[in-house]
OpenMM code with the backbone's topology and positions (N, CA, C; nanometers):
from openmm import Vec3, app, unit

residues = "HIS SER ARG ILE LEU SER PHE GLY PRO PRO THR THR PHE VAL MET ALA LEU ILE ASP MET PRO VAL GLN GLU LYS ILE CYS SER GLU GLU GLY VAL LEU CYS GLY LEU ALA GLU VAL GLU ASP ARG ARG SER PHE GLY SER SER SER TRP ASP LYS GLN MET ILE VAL LEU ARG PRO ASN GLY CYS LEU LEU ILE TYR LYS THR PRO GLU ILE GLY ARG ILE VAL HIS LEU ASN GLU LEU TYR ARG ILE SER ILE THR MET LYS ARG LYS THR LEU ASN VAL GLU LEU THR SER GLY LYS LYS GLU LYS VAL THR ARG LEU ARG PHE GLU GLY GLU LEU VAL PRO ILE TRP GLY ALA LYS LEU PHE LEU TYR LYS ILE SER LEU PRO GLY LEU".split()
positions = [
    Vec3(5.8467, 6.8340, 5.1428),
    Vec3(5.7612, 6.8887, 5.0865),
    Vec3(5.6426, 6.9277, 5.0615),
    Vec3(5.5507, 7.0856, 5.0901),
    Vec3(5.3811, 7.0279, 5.0832),
    Vec3(5.3909, 7.0959, 4.9614),
    Vec3(5.2596, 7.0451, 4.8825),
    Vec3(5.2261, 7.0864, 4.7396),
    Vec3(5.0479, 7.0812, 4.7350),
    Vec3(5.0421, 7.2272, 4.7526),
    Vec3(4.8878, 7.2626, 4.7222),
    Vec3(4.8575, 7.3064, 4.5595),
    Vec3(4.6916, 7.2567, 4.5307),
    Vec3(4.6638, 7.2772, 4.4451),
    Vec3(4.5621, 7.3200, 4.4507),
    Vec3(4.5490, 7.4391, 4.4101),
    Vec3(4.3073, 7.4748, 4.4562),
    Vec3(4.2918, 7.4722, 4.3172),
    Vec3(4.1709, 7.4356, 4.2842),
    Vec3(4.1331, 7.4252, 4.1552),
    Vec3(3.9005, 7.4743, 4.1830),
    Vec3(3.9112, 7.5864, 4.0818),
    Vec3(3.7525, 7.5138, 4.0503),
    Vec3(3.6820, 7.6246, 4.1403),
    Vec3(3.5907, 7.6703, 4.1198),
    Vec3(3.5191, 7.7773, 4.2559),
    Vec3(3.4748, 7.7055, 4.3803),
    Vec3(3.4041, 7.7658, 4.5307),
    Vec3(3.3545, 7.6991, 4.5698),
    Vec3(3.1862, 7.6195, 4.6188),
    Vec3(3.2071, 7.5035, 4.5797),
    Vec3(3.0843, 7.4698, 4.5544),
    Vec3(3.0293, 7.3561, 4.6766),
    Vec3(2.9031, 7.3703, 4.6735),
    Vec3(2.8019, 7.2364, 4.7547),
    Vec3(2.9569, 7.1610, 4.7871),
    Vec3(2.9269, 7.1543, 4.9044),
    Vec3(3.0523, 6.9924, 5.0324),
    Vec3(2.9598, 6.9642, 5.1161),
    Vec3(2.9361, 6.8783, 5.0377),
    Vec3(2.8743, 6.7197, 5.1481),
    Vec3(2.8883, 6.7039, 5.2505),
    Vec3(2.8775, 6.7519, 5.3987),
    Vec3(2.9343, 6.7445, 5.5105),
    Vec3(2.8255, 6.6637, 5.5813),
    Vec3(2.6654, 6.6504, 5.5811),
    Vec3(2.6285, 6.5967, 5.6512),
    Vec3(2.6498, 6.4399, 5.6982),
    Vec3(2.5735, 6.3708, 5.7645),
    Vec3(2.6182, 6.2541, 5.7780),
    Vec3(2.4920, 6.1434, 5.7175),
    Vec3(2.5001, 6.0481, 5.6145),
    Vec3(2.3901, 6.0317, 5.5714),
    Vec3(2.4351, 5.8306, 5.5603),
    Vec3(2.3290, 5.8296, 5.4763),
    Vec3(2.3477, 5.6660, 5.4516),
    Vec3(2.4566, 5.6071, 5.3882),
    Vec3(2.5438, 5.5369, 5.3898),
    Vec3(2.6634, 5.4842, 5.3202),
    Vec3(2.5889, 5.3480, 5.2407),
    Vec3(2.6444, 5.3305, 5.1076),
    Vec3(2.6997, 5.2325, 5.0354),
    Vec3(2.7227, 5.1302, 5.1133),
    Vec3(2.7374, 4.9460, 5.1458),
    Vec3(2.7831, 4.8963, 5.1736),
    Vec3(2.9310, 4.8896, 5.1918),
    Vec3(3.0200, 4.8720, 5.2845),
    Vec3(3.1293, 4.9102, 5.2918),
    Vec3(3.2042, 4.7885, 5.1209),
    Vec3(3.1981, 4.6681, 5.2308),
    Vec3(3.2694, 4.5352, 5.1321),
    Vec3(3.2531, 4.5380, 5.0162),
    Vec3(3.0765, 4.5703, 4.9709),
    Vec3(3.0122, 4.5933, 4.8430),
    Vec3(3.1166, 4.7057, 4.7655),
    Vec3(3.1531, 4.8105, 4.8235),
    Vec3(3.2093, 4.9104, 4.7433),
    Vec3(3.3561, 4.8982, 4.7498),
    Vec3(3.3885, 4.8153, 4.7986),
    Vec3(3.5610, 4.8430, 4.8223),
    Vec3(3.6064, 4.6687, 4.7573),
    Vec3(3.5128, 4.6080, 4.7077),
    Vec3(3.5483, 4.5122, 4.5428),
    Vec3(3.5232, 4.5375, 4.4771),
    Vec3(3.4871, 4.7047, 4.4463),
    Vec3(3.4425, 4.7124, 4.3048),
    Vec3(3.6397, 4.7402, 4.2528),
    Vec3(3.6056, 4.7168, 4.0994),
    Vec3(3.7484, 4.8022, 4.0378),
    Vec3(3.8161, 4.9257, 4.0570),
    Vec3(3.9344, 4.8933, 4.0392),
    Vec3(3.9579, 5.0628, 4.0814),
    Vec3(3.9800, 5.1738, 4.2162),
    Vec3(3.8777, 5.0844, 4.3036),
    Vec3(3.8802, 5.1626, 4.4477),
    Vec3(3.9752, 5.1180, 4.5656),
    Vec3(3.9941, 5.2052, 4.6136),
    Vec3(4.1161, 5.1657, 4.7043),
    Vec3(4.0120, 5.1866, 4.8666),
    Vec3(4.0617, 5.1192, 4.9695),
    Vec3(3.9882, 5.1538, 5.0783),
    Vec3(4.0934, 5.1476, 5.2134),
    Vec3(4.0612, 5.1688, 5.2855),
    Vec3(4.2028, 5.1696, 5.3930),
    Vec3(4.1370, 5.2575, 5.5178),
    Vec3(4.1829, 5.2119, 5.6414),
    Vec3(4.2005, 5.3095, 5.7805),
    Vec3(4.2570, 5.4480, 5.7488),
    Vec3(4.2139, 5.6064, 5.7973),
    Vec3(4.3242, 5.6829, 5.8278),
    Vec3(4.2150, 5.7474, 5.9622),
    Vec3(4.3078, 5.8089, 6.0022),
    Vec3(4.2774, 5.8689, 6.1298),
    Vec3(4.1676, 6.0583, 6.0332),
    Vec3(4.0770, 6.0864, 6.1096),
    Vec3(3.9789, 6.1835, 6.0840),
    Vec3(3.9417, 6.2457, 6.2000),
    Vec3(4.0007, 6.4071, 6.1515),
    Vec3(3.9461, 6.5006, 6.2822),
    Vec3(3.8477, 6.5091, 6.2693),
    Vec3(3.8205, 6.5049, 6.4685),
    Vec3(3.6585, 6.5727, 6.4439),
    Vec3(3.7103, 6.6855, 6.5433),
    Vec3(3.6594, 6.8004, 6.4764),
    Vec3(3.6583, 6.9348, 6.5432),
    Vec3(3.5407, 6.9640, 6.6687),
    Vec3(3.6093, 6.9569, 6.7250),
    Vec3(3.4873, 7.0343, 6.8861),
    Vec3(3.5011, 7.1473, 6.9373),
    Vec3(3.4140, 7.2031, 6.9762),
    Vec3(3.4035, 7.3055, 7.0232),
    Vec3(3.5381, 7.3568, 7.1309),
    Vec3(3.5473, 7.5506, 7.1100),
    Vec3(3.6804, 7.5953, 7.1583),
    Vec3(3.7536, 7.5284, 7.0773),
    Vec3(3.7664, 7.5104, 6.9560),
    Vec3(3.9359, 7.5030, 6.8549),
    Vec3(3.9793, 7.3728, 6.9003),
    Vec3(3.8884, 7.2575, 6.9857),
    Vec3(3.9554, 7.1447, 7.0431),
    Vec3(3.9561, 7.0374, 6.9221),
    Vec3(4.0209, 6.9298, 6.9581),
    Vec3(4.0029, 6.8500, 6.8324),
    Vec3(4.0532, 6.7325, 6.9088),
    Vec3(3.9811, 6.6322, 6.8172),
    Vec3(4.0265, 6.4408, 6.8273),
    Vec3(4.0401, 6.4149, 6.7136),
    Vec3(4.1217, 6.2527, 6.6906),
    Vec3(4.0987, 6.2334, 6.5603),
    Vec3(4.0758, 6.0430, 6.6145),
    Vec3(3.9662, 6.0172, 6.5057),
    Vec3(3.9482, 5.9318, 6.4886),
    Vec3(3.9690, 5.8172, 6.3754),
    Vec3(3.9583, 5.7082, 6.4243),
    Vec3(4.0410, 5.6222, 6.2718),
    Vec3(3.8403, 5.5600, 6.2018),
    Vec3(3.8589, 5.5740, 6.0799),
    Vec3(3.7501, 5.5759, 6.0185),
    Vec3(3.7740, 5.5336, 5.8578),
    Vec3(3.6699, 5.4159, 5.8721),
    Vec3(3.6857, 5.3763, 5.6672),
    Vec3(3.6986, 5.4954, 5.6118),
    Vec3(3.8014, 5.5170, 5.4978),
    Vec3(3.8047, 5.5942, 5.3866),
    Vec3(3.8091, 5.5067, 5.2218),
    Vec3(3.7304, 5.5479, 5.0964),
    Vec3(3.7409, 5.4923, 5.0407),
    Vec3(3.7553, 5.5619, 4.9408),
    Vec3(3.8131, 5.5713, 4.8254),
    Vec3(3.8432, 5.6482, 4.6749),
    Vec3(3.8176, 5.6139, 4.5982),
    Vec3(3.7111, 5.6457, 4.5193),
    Vec3(3.6408, 5.5869, 4.3426),
    Vec3(3.6869, 5.6438, 4.2628),
    Vec3(3.7592, 5.5265, 4.1951),
    Vec3(3.8007, 5.6120, 4.0028),
    Vec3(3.7119, 5.7749, 4.0256),
    Vec3(3.6515, 5.7733, 4.0168),
    Vec3(3.5502, 5.8924, 3.9568),
    Vec3(3.5904, 6.0418, 4.0727),
    Vec3(3.6668, 6.0125, 4.1882),
    Vec3(3.6985, 6.1286, 4.2498),
    Vec3(3.5965, 6.0989, 4.3089),
    Vec3(3.4968, 6.0605, 4.3927),
    Vec3(3.4088, 6.0246, 4.5131),
    Vec3(3.5280, 5.9671, 4.6120),
    Vec3(3.4987, 6.0868, 4.7694),
    Vec3(3.5698, 6.0107, 4.8289),
    Vec3(3.4905, 5.9618, 4.9865),
    Vec3(3.4546, 5.9026, 5.0326),
    Vec3(3.3447, 5.8393, 5.1141),
    Vec3(3.4576, 5.8257, 5.2616),
    Vec3(3.3863, 5.8780, 5.3336),
    Vec3(3.4321, 5.8276, 5.4390),
    Vec3(3.3233, 5.7904, 5.5272),
    Vec3(3.3905, 5.6728, 5.5950),
    Vec3(3.2848, 5.6270, 5.6990),
    Vec3(3.2907, 5.6338, 5.8214),
    Vec3(3.1929, 5.7017, 5.9216),
    Vec3(3.1636, 5.7534, 6.0469),
    Vec3(3.1997, 5.5854, 6.0998),
    Vec3(3.0835, 5.5340, 6.1027),
    Vec3(3.0392, 5.3971, 6.1037),
    Vec3(2.9748, 5.2754, 5.9763),
    Vec3(3.0365, 5.1886, 5.9876),
    Vec3(2.9657, 5.1538, 5.8661),
    Vec3(2.8595, 5.1482, 5.8022),
    Vec3(2.7458, 5.2178, 5.8802),
    Vec3(2.6184, 5.2620, 5.8145),
    Vec3(2.6298, 5.4147, 5.7707),
    Vec3(2.7056, 5.4598, 5.8558),
    Vec3(2.6910, 5.6154, 5.8092),
    Vec3(2.8315, 5.6825, 5.8221),
    Vec3(2.8093, 5.7800, 5.7012),
    Vec3(2.8849, 5.8738, 5.6607),
    Vec3(2.9081, 5.9846, 5.6269),
    Vec3(3.0532, 6.0698, 5.5606),
    Vec3(2.9462, 6.1475, 5.4299),
    Vec3(3.0806, 6.1664, 5.3482),
    Vec3(3.0014, 6.2065, 5.1743),
    Vec3(3.0892, 6.1912, 5.0762),
    Vec3(3.1675, 6.3033, 5.0233),
    Vec3(3.2398, 6.2834, 4.9811),
    Vec3(3.3233, 6.4126, 4.9214),
    Vec3(3.4010, 6.3682, 4.8026),
    Vec3(3.3524, 6.4525, 4.6640),
    Vec3(3.2997, 6.5083, 4.5519),
    Vec3(3.4777, 6.5893, 4.5492),
    Vec3(3.5679, 6.5548, 4.4704),
    Vec3(3.6993, 6.6785, 4.5155),
    Vec3(3.7073, 6.7030, 4.4437),
    Vec3(3.6215, 6.6783, 4.3353),
    Vec3(3.5867, 6.7561, 4.1783),
    Vec3(3.5570, 6.9090, 4.2063),
    Vec3(3.4857, 6.9168, 4.3465),
    Vec3(3.3903, 7.0497, 4.3572),
    Vec3(3.4744, 7.1217, 4.5255),
    Vec3(3.6103, 7.1062, 4.5153),
    Vec3(3.6495, 7.1152, 4.6117),
    Vec3(3.7116, 7.2388, 4.6265),
    Vec3(3.7399, 7.3183, 4.6667),
    Vec3(3.8103, 7.4738, 4.6549),
    Vec3(3.9890, 7.4427, 4.6853),
    Vec3(3.9948, 7.3581, 4.7372),
    Vec3(4.2056, 7.3164, 4.7613),
    Vec3(4.2239, 7.1975, 4.8248),
    Vec3(4.2775, 7.1178, 4.8114),
    Vec3(4.3074, 6.9485, 4.8415),
    Vec3(4.4912, 7.0340, 4.8477),
    Vec3(4.5175, 6.9789, 4.9820),
    Vec3(4.6653, 6.9948, 5.0439),
    Vec3(4.7019, 6.8225, 5.0663),
    Vec3(4.8272, 6.7875, 5.0063),
    Vec3(4.8940, 6.7157, 5.0568),
    Vec3(5.0267, 6.7338, 5.0987),
    Vec3(5.0447, 6.6455, 5.1958),
    Vec3(5.1631, 6.6187, 5.2509),
    Vec3(5.2539, 6.5112, 5.3160),
    Vec3(5.3698, 6.4298, 5.2605),
    Vec3(5.3553, 6.3458, 5.2908),
    Vec3(5.5013, 6.3770, 5.3685),
    Vec3(5.5452, 6.2531, 5.4473),
    Vec3(5.6426, 6.2212, 5.5424),
    Vec3(5.6892, 6.0924, 5.5993),
    Vec3(5.7486, 6.0402, 5.4983),
    Vec3(5.7604, 5.9227, 5.5656),
    Vec3(5.6513, 5.7773, 5.5324),
    Vec3(5.6147, 5.7416, 5.6608),
    Vec3(5.5140, 5.6631, 5.6341),
    Vec3(5.3898, 5.7417, 5.7045),
    Vec3(5.3375, 5.8812, 5.7158),
    Vec3(5.2525, 5.9577, 5.7278),
    Vec3(5.1802, 6.0458, 5.6504),
    Vec3(5.0871, 6.0255, 5.5742),
    Vec3(5.0057, 6.1083, 5.4644),
    Vec3(4.9502, 6.2084, 5.5047),
    Vec3(4.9687, 6.3543, 5.5505),
    Vec3(4.8699, 6.4276, 5.5518),
    Vec3(4.8018, 6.5223, 5.4799),
    Vec3(4.6210, 6.5087, 5.5200),
    Vec3(4.5861, 6.5769, 5.3841),
    Vec3(4.4688, 6.6640, 5.4026),
    Vec3(4.4658, 6.8105, 5.3579),
    Vec3(4.2942, 6.8419, 5.4086),
    Vec3(4.2389, 6.9094, 5.2832),
    Vec3(4.1245, 6.9014, 5.2634),
    Vec3(4.0194, 6.8735, 5.1950),
    Vec3(3.9229, 7.0392, 5.2192),
    Vec3(3.9585, 7.1246, 5.1708),
    Vec3(3.8699, 7.2196, 5.1770),
    Vec3(3.7368, 7.3023, 5.1176),
    Vec3(3.6718, 7.3171, 5.1187),
    Vec3(3.5585, 7.3510, 5.0337),
    Vec3(3.5642, 7.5010, 5.0043),
    Vec3(3.5841, 7.5619, 5.0205),
    Vec3(3.5905, 7.7379, 5.0203),
    Vec3(3.6867, 7.8028, 5.0729),
    Vec3(3.7138, 7.9012, 5.0602),
    Vec3(3.8199, 8.0328, 5.1075),
    Vec3(3.7861, 8.0155, 5.3048),
    Vec3(3.6737, 8.0420, 5.3145),
    Vec3(3.6480, 8.0327, 5.4476),
    Vec3(3.5455, 7.9264, 5.5552),
    Vec3(3.5149, 7.8094, 5.4806),
    Vec3(3.4368, 7.7042, 5.4893),
    Vec3(3.5265, 7.5888, 5.5406),
    Vec3(3.4453, 7.4712, 5.5766),
    Vec3(3.5050, 7.3617, 5.6431),
    Vec3(3.6333, 7.2768, 5.6015),
    Vec3(3.6872, 7.2073, 5.6230),
    Vec3(3.8038, 7.1946, 5.6448),
    Vec3(3.8377, 7.0453, 5.6761),
    Vec3(3.8301, 6.9705, 5.6433),
    Vec3(3.8344, 6.8303, 5.6489),
    Vec3(3.9773, 6.7586, 5.6553),
    Vec3(4.0173, 6.7623, 5.7698),
    Vec3(4.1597, 6.6717, 5.7515),
    Vec3(4.2469, 6.5351, 5.7666),
    Vec3(4.2652, 6.4273, 5.7272),
    Vec3(4.3029, 6.3081, 5.7390),
    Vec3(4.4252, 6.3141, 5.7550),
    Vec3(4.4235, 6.2043, 5.8311),
    Vec3(4.5773, 6.1569, 5.8558),
    Vec3(4.6195, 5.9504, 5.8071),
    Vec3(4.6781, 5.9492, 5.7006),
    Vec3(4.7519, 5.8297, 5.6861),
    Vec3(4.8454, 5.7762, 5.7189),
    Vec3(4.8336, 5.6974, 5.7643),
    Vec3(5.0027, 5.6228, 5.8447),
    Vec3(4.9981, 5.4376, 5.7838),
    Vec3(5.1311, 5.3854, 5.7692),
    Vec3(5.1073, 5.2960, 5.7157),
    Vec3(5.2339, 5.2817, 5.5961),
    Vec3(5.1684, 5.1444, 5.5914),
    Vec3(5.2646, 5.0752, 5.3905),
    Vec3(5.1232, 5.1327, 5.2817),
    Vec3(5.0183, 5.1357, 5.2915),
    Vec3(4.9595, 5.2090, 5.1783),
    Vec3(5.0306, 5.3218, 5.1949),
    Vec3(5.0476, 5.4318, 5.2431),
    Vec3(5.0457, 5.5686, 5.2221),
    Vec3(5.1124, 5.5744, 5.1227),
    Vec3(5.2399, 5.5354, 5.0242),
    Vec3(5.2529, 5.5866, 4.8966),
    Vec3(5.1173, 5.5567, 4.8054),
    Vec3(5.0727, 5.4593, 4.8456),
    Vec3(4.9634, 5.4399, 4.7568),
    Vec3(4.8588, 5.5477, 4.7280),
    Vec3(4.8171, 5.6202, 4.8313),
    Vec3(4.7448, 5.6997, 4.8652),
    Vec3(4.7266, 5.7953, 4.8218),
    Vec3(4.8740, 5.8536, 4.8444),
    Vec3(4.9043, 6.0173, 4.8014),
    Vec3(4.9472, 5.9824, 4.6792),
    Vec3(4.9593, 5.8561, 4.6008),
    Vec3(4.9642, 5.8557, 4.4755),
    Vec3(4.8551, 5.8566, 4.4328),
    Vec3(4.7312, 5.7869, 4.4282),
    Vec3(4.6537, 5.7703, 4.3728),
    Vec3(4.5834, 5.9966, 4.4299),
    Vec3(4.5321, 5.9677, 4.4988),
    Vec3(4.4835, 6.1399, 4.5456),
    Vec3(4.5411, 6.2628, 4.4439),
    Vec3(4.7491, 6.1979, 4.4058),
    Vec3(4.7780, 6.3102, 4.3585),
    Vec3(4.7675, 6.2945, 4.1632),
    Vec3(4.7384, 6.2198, 4.1564),
    Vec3(4.7411, 6.1828, 3.9991),
    Vec3(4.6075, 6.1899, 3.9681),
    Vec3(4.5180, 6.1716, 4.0559),
    Vec3(4.3721, 6.2489, 4.0870),
    Vec3(4.3058, 6.4025, 4.0398),
    Vec3(4.4277, 6.5112, 4.1430),
    Vec3(4.4329, 6.6489, 4.1552),
    Vec3(4.5325, 6.6523, 4.0036),
    Vec3(4.6205, 6.5976, 3.9317),
    Vec3(4.6594, 6.6560, 3.8430),
    Vec3(4.6021, 6.6077, 3.6927),
    Vec3(4.5302, 6.5387, 3.7095),
    Vec3(4.4599, 6.4814, 3.6300),
    Vec3(4.2697, 6.5701, 3.5384),
    Vec3(4.2500, 6.6456, 3.6137),
    Vec3(4.1607, 6.7695, 3.6425),
    Vec3(4.1938, 6.8574, 3.5647),
    Vec3(4.0610, 6.9088, 3.5232),
    Vec3(4.0638, 6.9939, 3.3705),
    Vec3(4.0893, 7.1450, 3.4540),
    Vec3(4.1446, 7.1336, 3.3492),
    Vec3(4.1715, 7.3508, 3.4156),
    Vec3(4.3233, 7.3494, 3.4881),
    Vec3(4.3570, 7.2321, 3.5432),
    Vec3(4.5183, 7.2220, 3.5656),
    Vec3(4.6157, 7.2730, 3.4924),
] * unit.nanometer
topology = app.Topology()
chain = topology.addChain("A")
for resn in residues:
    res = topology.addResidue(resn, chain)
    for name in ("N", "CA", "C"):
        topology.addAtom(name, app.Element.getBySymbol(name[0]), res)
């Protein structure tokens, strides 16, 4: 089963690559979840590939997606138009949508931490004001 929750108006969705905080320092903070996920890289003419990248979820709903140890993107979950989570056995698929026709970021988590990632993202979504 797939559960989709939509919330809030479309707002600015930070997608540009920027200098990122040091991974080891962020991952040592209390309440932070860190792990590898495959991130879809959209190419021209509708093709795409999946690249493994470090993902960090902070307790405040800030999701850091590291392209390299120094560069990446920051997504503020409370500013998204929609978050879609689908979990099957040991695979978690997440779609982050910034607006009705805006950029969609797709993440795929696999392995033993899938239930933890799914629970953290789902609990964050249901605790948002206005839901």
